C-alpha positions as CSV (number, residue, x, y, z in Angstrom):
1,M,-0.2,-0.2,0.0
2,K,1.8,3.6,-0.7
3,Y,-1.4,5.9,0.4
4,V,-2.8,6.8,3.8
5,D,-6.3,6.2,2.9
6,E,-5.4,2.7,1.4
7,F,-4.3,1.9,5.3
8,R,-8.1,3.1,6.5
9,D,-9.8,0.9,3.9
10,P,-13.1,0.0,5.4
11,A,-13.1,-3.4,3.3
12,L,-10.2,-4.3,4.2
13,A,-10.4,-3.7,7.7
14,R,-13.9,-5.3,7.7
15,S,-12.3,-9.0,6.6
16,V,-9.2,-8.7,8.9
17,A,-11.7,-7.6,11.6
18,A,-13.2,-11.5,10.0
19,A,-10.3,-13.0,10.0
20,I,-9.5,-11.9,13.9
21,A,-13.4,-12.9,14.9
22,R,-12.6,-16.3,12.9
23,E,-9.4,-17.1,14.4
24,A,-10.0,-16.0,17.8
25,A,-11.4,-19.2,20.1
26,P,-14.5,-18.7,21.8
27,D,-13.5,-20.6,24.8
28,R,-10.9,-18.5,26.0
29,A,-10.2,-14.9,26.2
30,Y,-7.5,-12.5,24.4
31,H,-5.5,-10.1,27.1
32,L,-3.5,-7.4,24.8
33,M,-1.8,-4.7,25.9
34,E,-1.0,-1.5,23.3
35,F,1.6,-0.3,25.6
36,C,1.9,2.7,23.0
37,G,-0.5,6.2,23.7
38,G,0.2,6.9,20.1
39,H,-1.8,3.3,19.5
40,T,-4.3,4.2,22.3
41,H,-5.4,7.2,20.4
42,A,-5.8,5.1,17.2
43,I,-7.6,2.4,18.9
44,S,-10.1,5.2,20.1
45,R,-10.3,7.1,17.1
46,Y,-11.0,4.4,14.6
47,G,-13.3,2.8,16.5
48,I,-11.1,-0.5,17.0
49,P,-12.8,-2.4,19.7
50,D,-16.0,-2.3,18.3
51,L,-14.7,-4.5,15.3
52,L,-13.2,-6.9,17.5
53,P,-15.2,-10.3,19.3
54,G,-16.1,-9.7,23.0
55,N,-14.0,-12.3,23.9
56,V,-10.3,-10.2,22.7
57,R,-10.0,-6.7,25.1
58,M,-6.8,-4.2,24.4
59,I,-5.3,-3.1,27.2
60,H,-4.3,0.4,27.5
61,G,0.1,0.4,28.9
62,P,1.9,3.1,30.0
63,G,3.5,4.3,26.9
64,C,2.3,8.0,26.8
65,P,5.7,10.3,28.2
66,V,3.9,12.7,29.5
67,C,1.5,10.4,31.5
68,V,4.3,8.4,33.4
69,L,6.6,11.2,34.6
70,P,5.3,11.1,38.1
71,V,4.2,14.2,40.1
72,G,7.5,14.6,42.6
73,R,9.4,15.2,38.9
74,I,7.2,18.0,38.2
75,D,7.4,19.3,41.3
76,D,11.1,19.8,40.6
77,A,10.5,20.8,37.4
78,I,8.3,24.0,39.1
79,A,10.7,24.6,41.3
80,L,13.5,25.2,38.7
81,A,10.9,27.1,36.3
82,R,10.7,29.4,39.8
83,R,14.5,30.2,40.8
84,H,14.3,33.9,39.3
85,E,18.2,33.0,37.1
86,V,16.3,30.3,35.2
87,T,14.2,29.8,32.1
88,L,12.6,26.5,31.3
89,C,11.7,25.3,28.1
90,A,9.3,22.4,27.7
91,Y,7.2,20.7,25.2
92,G,4.0,22.0,24.8
93,D,2.0,19.2,26.5
94,V,4.1,18.9,29.5
95,L,2.9,22.5,30.5
96,R,-1.0,21.0,31.7
97,V,0.5,18.2,33.6
98,P,-0.6,19.3,37.4
99,G,2.0,19.2,40.0
100,S,1.0,18.8,44.2
101,G,-1.5,20.9,44.9
102,R,-2.8,21.1,40.8
103,V,0.1,23.8,40.6
104,S,1.5,23.1,36.2
105,L,4.0,24.6,35.0
106,L,1.3,26.7,33.0
107,K,0.5,28.4,36.4
108,A,3.4,28.6,37.6
109,K,4.1,30.9,34.2
110,A,0.8,33.0,34.9
111,Q,2.7,33.3,38.7
112,G,5.5,34.7,36.8
113,A,7.9,32.0,36.3
114,D,9.5,32.4,33.0
115,V,8.5,29.0,31.2
116,R,8.3,29.0,27.2
117,M,6.8,26.6,25.1
118,V,9.2,24.5,22.7
119,V,8.9,22.3,20.0
120,S,12.2,20.7,19.7
121,P,15.2,20.5,21.7
122,A,17.0,23.1,19.8
123,D,15.0,25.6,20.1
124,A,15.6,25.7,23.9
125,V,19.4,25.7,22.3
126,R,18.8,28.7,20.6
127,V,16.2,30.6,23.4
128,A,20.1,30.0,25.7
129,A,21.8,31.6,23.0
130,D,19.6,34.4,22.5
131,N,19.0,35.2,26.8
132,P,23.3,34.6,27.9
133,D,22.2,36.6,31.0
134,R,19.6,33.8,31.7
135,Q,20.0,30.3,32.6
136,V,17.9,28.1,30.3
137,V,17.1,24.8,30.7
138,F,15.2,22.3,28.7
139,F,12.7,20.2,30.2
140,A,13.8,16.7,28.8
141,I,11.0,13.9,28.0
142,G,10.0,10.7,26.1
143,F,11.0,7.6,25.2
144,E,13.5,6.5,22.8
145,T,12.2,9.0,20.4
146,T,12.9,12.1,21.7
147,T,16.3,10.9,23.1
148,P,18.5,11.2,20.1
149,P,16.8,15.2,19.4
150,T,18.7,15.8,22.8
151,A,22.0,14.3,22.5
152,L,22.0,16.5,19.7
153,A,21.0,19.7,21.8
154,V,23.6,18.9,24.5
155,R,26.5,18.4,21.5
156,A,25.5,21.6,20.1
157,A,25.5,23.7,23.1
158,Q,28.8,22.3,24.5
159,A,29.9,23.1,20.8
160,R,29.2,26.5,20.4
161,G,30.0,27.2,24.5
162,L,27.0,27.8,26.2
163,S,27.7,27.7,29.9
164,N,23.7,28.8,30.1
165,F,22.4,26.1,28.9
166,S,21.3,22.5,30.6
167,V,19.0,19.6,30.5
168,F,16.5,18.3,33.4
169,C,16.0,14.7,32.1
170,N,13.5,12.6,32.3
171,H,14.1,10.1,29.3
172,V,12.7,6.7,30.0
173,L,13.0,3.3,28.1
174,T,10.4,1.3,26.5
175,P,11.8,-2.8,27.0
176,S,12.6,-1.4,31.0
177,A,8.7,-0.1,31.5
178,I,7.7,-3.6,29.4
179,E,9.7,-5.4,32.6
180,G,8.4,-3.1,34.7
181,I,4.6,-4.1,33.8
182,M,4.9,-7.6,34.2
183,A,6.8,-7.2,37.7
184,A,3.7,-5.1,38.7
185,A,1.5,-7.6,37.6
186,Q,2.7,-10.6,39.2
187,G,3.4,-8.8,42.2
188,R,0.7,-6.5,43.4
189,S,-3.2,-8.4,44.6
190,E,-5.1,-6.5,42.0
191,E,-5.0,-9.3,38.6
192,L,-4.1,-8.3,35.6
193,R,-3.9,-10.5,33.0
194,L,-2.2,-10.3,30.1
195,D,-1.2,-12.1,26.8
196,G,0.4,-10.1,24.5
197,F,1.7,-6.6,23.3
198,V,1.5,-4.6,20.7
199,G,5.1,-2.9,20.4
200,P,5.7,0.3,19.9
201,A,6.1,1.9,16.4
202,H,8.1,4.9,16.6
203,V,10.4,3.8,19.3
204,S,11.0,1.1,17.7
205,V,12.4,2.6,14.6
206,V,15.0,3.9,16.7
207,I,15.7,0.4,19.1
208,G,14.7,-1.7,16.4
209,S,12.7,-5.0,16.9
210,Q,15.5,-6.7,19.2
211,A,14.9,-4.8,22.0
212,Y,11.9,-7.0,22.7
213,E,13.3,-10.1,22.3
214,P,14.4,-10.4,25.7
215,V,10.6,-10.0,26.8
216,A,9.3,-12.3,24.6
217,E,11.3,-15.0,26.3
218,Q,11.6,-14.1,29.8
219,H,8.3,-14.0,30.3
220,G,6.7,-16.1,27.0
221,K,4.9,-13.4,25.8
222,P,4.6,-12.6,22.4
223,V,4.9,-8.8,20.7
224,V,4.1,-7.7,17.6
225,I,5.3,-4.1,16.6
226,A,2.3,-2.5,14.8
227,G,2.2,0.9,12.9
228,F,-0.6,3.5,13.7
229,E,-3.1,3.3,10.7
230,P,-6.2,1.0,11.6
231,L,-5.3,-1.9,9.1
232,D,-2.4,-1.6,10.7
233,V,-3.3,-2.1,14.7
234,L,-6.2,-5.0,13.4
235,Q,-3.1,-6.8,11.5
236,S,-1.4,-6.7,14.3
237,I,-3.5,-7.7,16.8
238,L,-4.7,-11.0,14.3
239,M,-0.5,-11.6,14.6
240,L,-1.3,-12.1,18.6
241,I,-4.0,-14.5,18.1
242,R,-2.5,-16.3,16.1
243,Q,0.9,-17.0,17.5
244,I,-1.2,-16.8,20.9
245,N,-3.3,-20.2,19.4
246,Q,-0.1,-21.6,17.9
247,G,1.8,-21.0,21.6
248,R,4.5,-19.4,20.4
249,A,6.2,-15.8,21.7
250,E,8.1,-14.2,19.2
251,V,8.7,-10.7,18.2
252,E,6.9,-9.9,15.0
253,N,7.1,-7.0,12.5
254,Q,3.9,-5.8,11.4
255,Y,5.6,-2.1,10.6
256,T,8.2,-3.5,8.2
257,R,8.0,-0.2,6.5
258,A,9.7,1.5,9.4
259,V,11.3,-0.8,11.2
260,T,14.3,-2.9,11.2
261,R,15.3,-5.8,13.6
262,S,18.9,-3.7,14.3
263,G,17.2,-0.1,14.3
264,N,18.7,3.3,13.8
265,E,22.4,2.0,14.9
266,K,23.7,6.0,14.0
267,A,20.7,7.0,16.7
268,Q,21.3,4.1,19.5
269,A,25.5,5.3,19.5
270,L,24.4,8.8,19.6
271,V,22.9,8.3,22.7
272,A,24.8,5.8,24.5
273,E,28.0,8.8,23.4
274,T,25.4,10.7,26.0
275,F,23.7,9.5,27.9
276,E,24.2,6.2,30.4
277,P,21.0,4.8,32.7
278,R,19.9,5.2,35.9
279,L,20.1,2.5,38.9
280,S,16.1,3.9,39.3
281,F,13.7,5.9,38.2
282,E,9.8,6.2,39.3
283,W,6.6,6.2,36.9
284,R,3.8,7.3,37.7
285,G,1.7,4.1,38.8
286,L,4.9,1.3,38.5
287,G,7.0,2.9,41.0
288,S,10.9,2.8,40.8
289,I,11.9,0.5,37.8
290,P,15.6,-0.4,37.8
291,R,17.4,1.2,35.0
292,S,14.1,2.7,33.3
293,G,15.4,6.3,33.3
294,L,18.8,7.9,31.7
295,R,20.7,10.5,32.6
296,L,23.9,12.7,31.0
297,R,27.3,11.3,31.4
298,D,29.8,12.8,33.2
299,S,32.1,13.7,30.4
300,F,28.3,15.8,30.0
301,A,27.7,17.1,33.5
302,A,27.9,20.5,33.1
303,F,24.9,20.5,30.9
304,D,22.8,18.8,34.0
305,A,20.4,20.6,35.0
306,E,20.4,18.6,38.7
307,T,23.7,18.3,39.1
308,R,23.8,22.5,38.5
309,F,21.1,23.3,40.5
310,G,21.4,20.6,43.5
311,V,17.5,18.9,42.3
312,E,17.1,16.2,45.0
313,S,13.1,14.3,43.8
314,A,11.0,12.8,46.3
315,S,8.5,10.5,45.0
316,V,5.0,12.7,45.8
317,P,1.4,10.6,45.6
318,D,-1.3,11.2,42.8
319,H,-4.5,12.9,43.8
320,K,-6.7,10.5,45.9
321,G,-9.6,10.4,43.2
322,C,-6.7,9.7,40.2
323,D,-7.0,6.3,39.0
324,C,-4.4,7.3,36.6
325,G,-1.9,5.0,38.2
326,S,-4.0,2.1,38.2
327,I,-4.3,2.7,34.4
328,L,-1.6,3.1,33.8
329,R,-0.9,-0.2,34.8
330,G,-3.7,-1.7,32.9
331,V,-5.9,-2.6,35.7
332,K,-8.3,0.0,35.1
333,R,-9.9,1.7,32.4
334,P,-10.3,5.5,32.2
335,S,-14.2,5.0,33.3
336,D,-13.7,3.1,35.6
337,C,-12.2,6.0,37.5
338,K,-14.7,8.6,39.4
339,L,-13.4,11.2,38.5
340,F,-13.2,10.4,35.0
341,G,-15.6,12.8,32.5
342,G,-17.4,15.1,35.4
343,V,-14.5,16.2,38.1
344,C,-11.8,15.2,34.9
345,T,-11.8,16.7,31.8
346,P,-8.8,17.9,28.8
347,D,-9.9,21.5,29.6
348,N,-9.7,20.3,33.9
349,P,-7.1,17.5,34.0
350,M,-6.5,15.6,37.1
351,G,-4.1,13.4,36.7
352,S,-1.6,12.9,33.7
353,C,-4.0,10.3,31.7
354,M,-5.7,13.3,30.7
355,V,-3.1,16.3,29.9
356,S,-1.7,14.7,26.3
357,A,-3.9,13.2,23.5
358,E,-1.9,9.9,23.9
359,G,-3.5,10.3,27.3
360,A,-5.8,6.5,27.8
361,C,-8.0,9.0,29.4
362,A,-7.6,11.9,27.1
363,A,-8.1,9.5,24.4
364,H,-11.3,7.8,25.8
365,Y,-13.3,11.3,26.5
366,T,-12.4,12.0,23.2
367,Y,-13.9,9.4,21.0
368,G,-14.7,6.7,23.5
369,R,-17.1,8.0,26.0
370,F,-19.6,7.5,24.1
371,R,-20.2,4.1,24.0
372,D,-20.0,4.0,27.4
373,S,-23.0,5.4,26.9
C-alpha cells in the first residue's frame, strides 16, 4: 500500500476483523496491551474495539511519556522554573500536567515564572544563545524516539560554548517499562492478565525489534510491532492471536515499512555516547523501575540541570481521587475512575492521563465515552 487512505480502507478493515473473529477461539479470552499512547489514540479514534469479538480485549499501557512522569518530577521542574535566573523550556503537553496542589508549569508561568513552550530541543538551545544572561533549562521527556534530539542539543550547546544551557533529563526506556508492567502484574494484589503486546512504532524505528526479544523469551509473551493506522493495528492483533493460538511467544514486525530488527544504529550510538542508565527511575503508577531512565554521562555533567541546581527528587503521591496510576498499569479503564468526565476533563485535568492526546483518559474522553453511554 502506498497512500494513507489505503491503510484506512473499510473493506479491508472488515476483512481483517472477520479473520480475527474466525481465529479467536470462542472458549478463551485474549488480553492484549497496546504499550504506545499513539496506539491507544488510534484504537479509540478508529473504533477498533467495535470491530473485535467480545473475547479480545485491548488494555491501555503506560506508553505516553507525559503520563508516566511522576508528580515529584513535575514539582522539580516547577521549582526550577520559579528560580529567578532560570528560563525553563518544555514541550506543550508537559506544561499542563498538574503537580502537587494541582499547580502546573502553565500556572507557574501565570504566576511569573519564565516558562516557554518549544517544539524541539534545538529551540531551547537557540533560547540559550539569544539570552546569555539567563540559565536556560530544557525539560527533556520521552521514550527512545525523542532522546536522540536531546543528545544532539547537548552536543550543539557544548560546541557553541553555551554555559547557560542545561537539561533536566526525564528520558525513559521502553523495554524496561514492559519489564516493570510484568513485575507490577505479578507483585500486586489486583489481577492483570496479559497475553501479548502491541509493540511501539516510532520507538522501534530507533531501537529495532530486537530490543523486545528478551521480553518475549523471559516472560513468554508475544510482541508484534505495529504502525498507527487502523489496518496496522488490526493486522497486529490478528498476528498476536495466531501466535497465542499456536503457543508461540516471538517478536514479529508488522510495521516493516519503517522498522528493522537492528533499528537506527547511528541514533543508538549517539544516545549511548551521551547518556547512561540511572540505577532506577520512578514511573507514575509503576513505581521505581531499575535502569529504566537515562542521565547525562559524566563527560556532559556541565549540562545536567540536576547537578547544576542541586535537584533532589522526592516521591509524591497522586491526587487521591485519580486512578491514573491504575490505568497506566492496565488494571483499570478510564471509565472506572470516579473523576472521569465529571471533575476530570481535558480542560480541567486532575491527572496526567487526561492531558496528552495520547493519554488513555484523553483518548477515551474524545472518542470512547460515547460508547459507554
